[in-house]
C-alpha positions, 0 to 999 in steps of 0.5 A: 500530489507534490504539494496538495493532500491526496484527498484534495487531488482526488476531489479536484480530479473528480470535479474535472471528470464531471466538467469534461464529461458535461462538455462532451470531452469523453477522453479527458473525462475518463483520463481524469477518472483513472487518476482520481481513483489512483489518488483515492486509493493512495489516500486510504479511502475505504476500499468498498467506496473505491470499488463503487466509484470504479464500477460507476466509471465502468458503467459510464464507459459502457454507456458512452461506448468508449474503451478509453481507460477501461483496462486501467480501471479494470486493473485497479478494480482487480487490486481493490477486489483482491484487497477487500476479500481476495475477490470472493464476493467482489470480483466481476466477469470482466478482466483487464487485457494487459497483454505481454508485460515484457513488450516495451510497446505495451501501453498497459505495461507500467500500470499492470506491473505496478499493480502486481507490486501493490498486490504482492506488497499488501498480501505479503508475497515478498519474493514476488514483490521484489520480482515485479518491483525490479521490472516496474521501478526502472520503467517508472523512474524517469516519469517522476509521477506519484506511481514513481515514488510509491513504487520506490516506497513499496520496493524499499519496504519490501526489500527491508523485509528481505534484508532482515532475513538475508543481508544483501548489498543490493537490498541495502541500495534499494532501501537507500534509494527509497529513503532518498526518494521519500525525503525528496517527496516529503520536502514538497508534501509532508502530508503525503509522504512524511509517514512513509519516510518515517516508516522506512527509517523505523524499519531500517533502524530496527534491523540494525544491531545497536543499543539505540533500538528505542529510536525505531520505536519512536519512529514507528509511533511517529509514522503511525501518528503522521499517517493518522493526521493525514487520514491514511488509514491503510498506512497507519495500519501498515505502520502498526503491523510493522511495529507489531512484528518488530516487538515480536522479534525482540520478544515483547509479546505484550507490545506486539499484541497491542500494535497488532490490535491497532493494525486490525482496527485500521484494516477493518476501517479500510475495509480489507478482510484480507489484511484483517484475517492476516493480522487476526492470525498473528493475534491468535498465535499470541493468544495461544502462546499466552494460554500455553504459558498460563497452563504451564505455570499452573502445572508447575505450581 
């Protein structure tokens, strides 16, 4: 992932899983399976296809009578299910046993905390996202793994939302660290990280009081195009969403509507009913405001 596209990584790990399983190396096989799922998720693979893949691995775990990687897969399944439809039709009875997340000896600790960050970021729970990020990022920081960089990206993006509402030195430092991390990662893999760097820079530029607001518009568009080129449909949608909220803040509702529509299309393709519904509510508000303005104009006339 530092050099190869995430889609290539996912494919290579899937083949490594199959090879290891054919050789009877079950532990190695399912180690590869969890990392394959991780690469699929971050590459923007369709959520229902990821869910199907996870269920395939869970079925094999039952067949091979092995508990290896089961909880890690169940943690990922919980996240994917939440993003699809909040678990309404996709949840299962089996749940991960994550134990005490304050216990440094808990082997599931970093994964469980990181998934709390993912879940809170995508459903818009900013304060909870910050809480889990502050626990998660220091644990992952020394590891220099994909999750290390993704946790910094999510923490930075979430902190930008919070800083826009209440300026803070701590929040600005989180953003600075996130941008530095994305620059480092993008130097090795422009494919995997350029869109994330551009989105952080766009959000940082948009919160500043300056006469150079046009720069952040270019950055939003560049992030959208970069995510599109890399096939990261989820992050393409995220950049469109952030651009939509930017235009809401500067009172350009026509442009906001345009970007929210693009975000909804991306989230529909990704397979996240939760995100589609969220964006649709924003579109409905904009539509209602337009109807109200039209009615008011006619009355005055």
